[in-house]
N, C-alpha and C positions, 0 to 999 in steps of 0.2 A: 211604119208610123201609122197610127189612125188618126183620124180627122173627125172632130164632131162639129157639126152645122147645127145652128140654132136659129130658131124663129117662134114667133108668138102668134096667137090668134085670139080675138076678142081684145077688150080695153082696159085700162085700169081706172075708169069712170066707177063712181059706186054704184052698186047693183041696182038694176031696173029691169023690167020685163024685157026679155030678149037680149038682154046683156048682162047675164050672171057669172059667166064663166070667163077666166083667163086662162089660155092653155100656152105653155111653154114646151116645145118639142125639140128634141134632139135627134139627128139623123147621124149614126156614127158608121163610117166605112172606111175601108182602106183605099189605097190610091186606085188600085185596079178596079174595085166595085165603083167608085166615084168617076172613074172614066165610062163606064158603061152607064150609070146614071145621067151623066151629063149628055149622052148620046140620046137617051129618051127625051129629057126636056128639050133639047135643040130640036128633036123631030116634032114634039107638040108644038113649039114656038113656030117652026116652020109649017105645020099643018094650020096652025092659026093666022098665018100671016103676019107675023110680029115681024116689025122692020128694025134694021139696025140693032143698037144695044137694049132694045125694049125688052119687056117681060109681060107674060100673060098671067097675072096673078090669079091664083085659086078662086077668089071672090068673084072675079070677073070672067071666070071661064063657065062655059056651058056645061051641064051635067055631063054629056057626052065626051067632051074634051077631060075632065077630070078623070071618068071613069077609064079612058083610053091610058092615061098615063098611070093610074093606079094599077092596071092590069098588068103593065110592063115592069113596074117598080116590084110588084110581088115576086118576079121571077129572079130578082138580083139579090146579093147577099150584103144586107146591112142590119142595122139593129135601131130600135128607137127607144128613147126614155122620153117619158112625157110626164109633166107637172100639171095638175089640174088644181086651180084656186077658184073655189065657189064663194064668189064675195057675198053671196046672199047668206052665207053661214057666218061671216065674219061679224063679231059684236061691234066692233069700232074701226072704221077707215081710217088709215093713217093720214096725217096732216099733208102730206106729200103722196099722192095716189102712186107715185112711180116707184115709192118703196115696195109696192107690191110686186112690180114687175122685177126690181132688183133682187128681191128675197126668193122670187121663183126660179130666176136665171141662176143664182147662186146655188140654190138647193139643187136643181138639175145638173150642174157642173159636179157637185160634190156625189150625186148618185152615179155619175159616169166614172169618177175617180173610183169609186168602190169596186168596179169591174175592170177598167182600164187605167192603171197607175200612171200611164204615159199616154197622153193624147194632145193635139193641138185643138183650140176651140176658135171657131170662126162664128162671129155673130153677125146677124142682119144689122146695118148701120141706122139703129133707131135715132140716134142723137147727131145732130149736126153739131152742137156745141161739145168742144173737146172736153171741157169740164164735166159735163153729164157723162161723157163715156169714161173718164176717169173714175167717177163715182161708181159706174157699173163695175169696172175692173175692181176697184177696192172691195165693193161688196162679196165679188167672188172669190178674191184673194183671202179676204178674212175668213169665209165659210171654209176654205181648204186650208188655213194657216196651220193648224195642228197635225195635218197630215204630212207636212214638209214637202208637199208637190209644189214646183215651181211650172205654172201653166203659162204656154204661150197663148196669148190672145190677139184676135184680129178682128177689126169691125169692117166690114165690107159691104159695098153698095149690092144689092140683090140682083139688080139689073145687069151687074158685071159677073155675077157669080150663080152659073147654073145649078149649083149645089144647094144654095140658098134658096132658090126657086123652088126646087124639088122638096125641101123642108116646109116650106110655105104650103104646099099641097098637104104633106103629112098633118101639120098643125090645124090646117082649115078642116080634116076629115075628122079629127078628134074634137075638135070644137063643134062640129055639126052634129056629132053624136050627143053631146053634153046638153048644148044649148037648144036644138030642136029636134033631138030625135032621129036625126037622119043616120042611117047605118051603112048606107052603099059603099061608101070610101073606106070607111073604118073597117067593114067585112073584108076588103080587099087586102088592107095593110096590117090588120090586126095581128097576125102571125109573127110581125116582125117587132112587136112591142115586147121588151124585155122587162121594163117597168114602166107602171102608170100610177104615180101616187097623187093621192086627194090629200091637199094641204088642209088640215084642221081649223077650227075655229082661234082667232087670235083676239 
């Protein structure tokens, strides 16, 4: 069984300078690969003196800490699917900005299905409200409805899931490339990217 771990970088706020892109990234890995990736994230947290069930988010990590992890991730076997929403090219923002996030996540899930008809999707627990989590699940299920795919979806706290912490670094690297033109992290993980779709104007 393959597992797809999804996180985002950027916001759903209307486009403004230094906040133009919303990135949704999916890290797809087998159980065996995930065990090795978890070991690297655990090692990073240990080096950063993260205590208990905490985490060192990519946005808070020092450049050398991010590079340390990217250099180790590039040795492992996994695949990345990325969705890039350029909010600056959207003609009209939705009434509910979270519709951007739901659409991007559902699109990413459909992209994954095209390569792997059977996988389990693990999402960073963005919403504390169960009704909002259900709306997200419904958006994904609606996008996959015509495929006949029955997808198992879980929402987990990233502090308790090292794989969600790993994909946070992946999403951050892709976002840094688009938002600020920083390619150091992207250059290290770029060969893992199977698909990187830019969503068009809406």
